[in-house]
N, C-alpha and C positions, 0 to 999 in steps of 0.2 A: 088739735091738728099738729102733725109732725113738723119739725124744723122751725119752730117758733123763734128760737134764738138765732138761728142761721139767717132767717129772713130779715132780722133787724140790723144785721151788720152791713155797714157801708164800706166796701173795700177801698174806696177812694180816701177814707179817713184813717188816721193812725188808730191802731187797736189798743185801747187801754182797758183791759178786762181783769177782773179779780180771778183768783184761783178757782173759786166755785163756778164763775161764769165760763171759764175755759173748760171746766169739766162738763158743763151743760152743752157747750159748743161741740165737744168731742162726741158726746152721746147723740146729739142731733145730726152731726155729720155722718156717723156710722149708719144711722137710720136712713138718711138721705141717699147714701151710696147703695144701700139695699134696694131702694126704690129706683134709683137711676145711677148705674155704675159709671156713667159718663158725665156726671156733674162736676164741672171744673171747680166751682166754688166749694163744693163739699170736700173734695180731695185737698184743695188748697187750705181750707180752714182746719181740716183734720191734721194736716201736716204741721200747721202752726201750733195747734193744741198739743201735739205730741212733743214738739220742740220745747214747749213750756215745761214739760216734765223731763227735759234733757234726754229724751229717747231719740237721739240723733238719727240712728239707722232707719227706724220706722218713719220718722218725720220727713226725712229726705226722700224716702221711697214715695210717700204721698205727694210731696211737692213735685217730684219728677213726673208722676202720673198726671197731676194737674197741668204741668207745663206742656206735656205732650198733647193733652186734650185741648188745651188753649191754643196751641200753635195750629192744630188741625182746624179749629173753628175760625180763628181770626189772628194771624201772626202779628198784626200791627196794633192790637188792642192794648190799652193801658194795663189790663189785667195780666197779660203775658209778661210784660216788663216787670210788674210788681212780683209775680211769682218767681221770675228769674232772680231778682234781687234777694228775695227771701231764701231761695235755694242756695244761692252763692254764699249768703251769710251763714246758713246752716252748715254748708260744706266746709267753710273756713273755720267755724267754731269746732266742728268735729276734728278737722286737721290739727287745730291749735291744741286741743285736748290730747290727742295722740302724740303730737310732736313734743309737747312738754314732758310726757311720760317717757318717750324715747330718749330725749336729751338727758333726763335724770338718770336713766338706766345706763346710757353710754358714759356719762361722767363718772358714775360709780365704778363701772367696769374699767375705765381708763385709769382711775386712781388705784384700783386694786392691782392692775397690771404694772403700773409704775412702781408701786410699793414692792411687788414681787421682784422686779428687775433690780431695784436698789438693794434689796436683801441679798439677791444673788451676787451683785457686785461686791457687797461687803464680805460675803463668804469667800468669793474668789480671791479677793485682795489679801485675805489672811493666809491663803495657800500659795500665793504667787509672789513671794518676795523677789524683788529685783525687776518685776514686770508691772509695777504700779501704773506707769504712764499708759502702757498698752491696754491694761484692763480698764482704766478710766475712759480711754478713747472708745473702746468697744462698748462700754456702758452708755456713753453719750450717743453713739450712733444708733444703738438699739432704742433709746428713748425718743430720738428724732424720728425713727422709722415708725415707732408706735404712735407718735403724734400724727404722722401722715395718714396712717391707717384709720384713725378715729376721725380725722378731718374729712376723709373720703366718705366715711360712713354717715357723716352729718350733712353731706352735700344736698341731698334731696329736700332737706328741711330748711335750707338756706335760700331766702328770696334772692332772685336775680332778675334779669330782663327776660320777658316772654319772647320767644323767637318771632321775628317779623311775619313769617309765613303763616303763623297761627292767629294773626291779628287782622282785623278789617282795615282796608286801606283808607276808608273814610273816617272812621271813629278812632282807629289805632288801638281799640280794645280787643281783647281776646274774643274769638268767635263764639257765638252761642248757637246760631242756626245759619251756617254758611251756605250760600248759593253761588253758582258759577255762571257767568255771562258768556255769550258766544265769543267775546274777545279773549276769554281765557282767564280774566281776572275774577277773583272771588270776593264777595261782599257779604255783610250781615244782611239777612233777608229783610227785616223790618226797616233797616236804614236805606237800602237800595229801593225798596218799594216806596218809601216816603220821598226819596229823591225823584223817582219817576213820576210821582203824583204832583209834587209841588214845584219841582225845578224844570223838568222836561223829560221826554221819552228818549233819553240818550245815555250812553255809557259815560259816567263821570270822568273816566280816565282817557278813553280813546275818542270820545265824542261821537261814536257811531250810534245809529238808531238802536234803541233797545226797548222791548216791551216786557211786561211782567210774565207773559206766557213763555218767554225765552229763557227765563231763569230756571236753573236745574239744581237740586240739592247737591252740594259737594260732599259726598259721603266719605271720601278719603280724608279730607280736612277735618270733618266732624269727628271721625274716629281718632285722628291724630290729636285733636284738642282734648277729647275724652281721655285718651291715654296719658297725655301730658298733665292734665288736672288730677288724674288719679295718682300720679307720682309726685306732683308738686301742688299740694293742697293750698299753699300760701297764695297761689295765683287766683284763687277765688275771691280774695279780699277786694271789696269795693272801696273806691276812693271817696 
């Protein structure tokens, strides 16, 4: 029977599989997806299997598919949260890999530019007797300008604070699936649904009556979060 390995896996438990077991999982997942393209578990496990082989782009693609399918079925399920955490971890690892590469390239380029400027300064100094101070000042200004240029180039890879408007007002975490209430405030979908179920049917900020059916996806914020994370991969890091 197909999917023998996949059926044995309990997603509520940490996955401690050998390389050969991950290979079997990948094979089973691909067969499962052929039978049911909407299988959340199959896309999720396939994503994890691909990440084991450091195929970040394909692994992330499968995890995104699993997350979209999971949110459509049950946005508050533990599995959606688990998928998000694995996706965030994968995106962070992919960013870290690319960031390290960019930093190395920038540093090498900066050192080459500094060496070229110093060589130019030495050659100019030999041709400008009586203007040594002016030449030294010009060289220093050029080196400082060069430093500013490279610092600017490294800004996107430097962790800072995530803007408040991209964070849920309840959890203070960056949005994953934002929804807007009639009050105009935006919340994380799973968090506000949990509040409405366990605390009461009211907006946690305005205290006005609020029902799940009144929540609408905030597509503008979702797009803004997506664009921000695409540019600042460090923001995927989970505490």
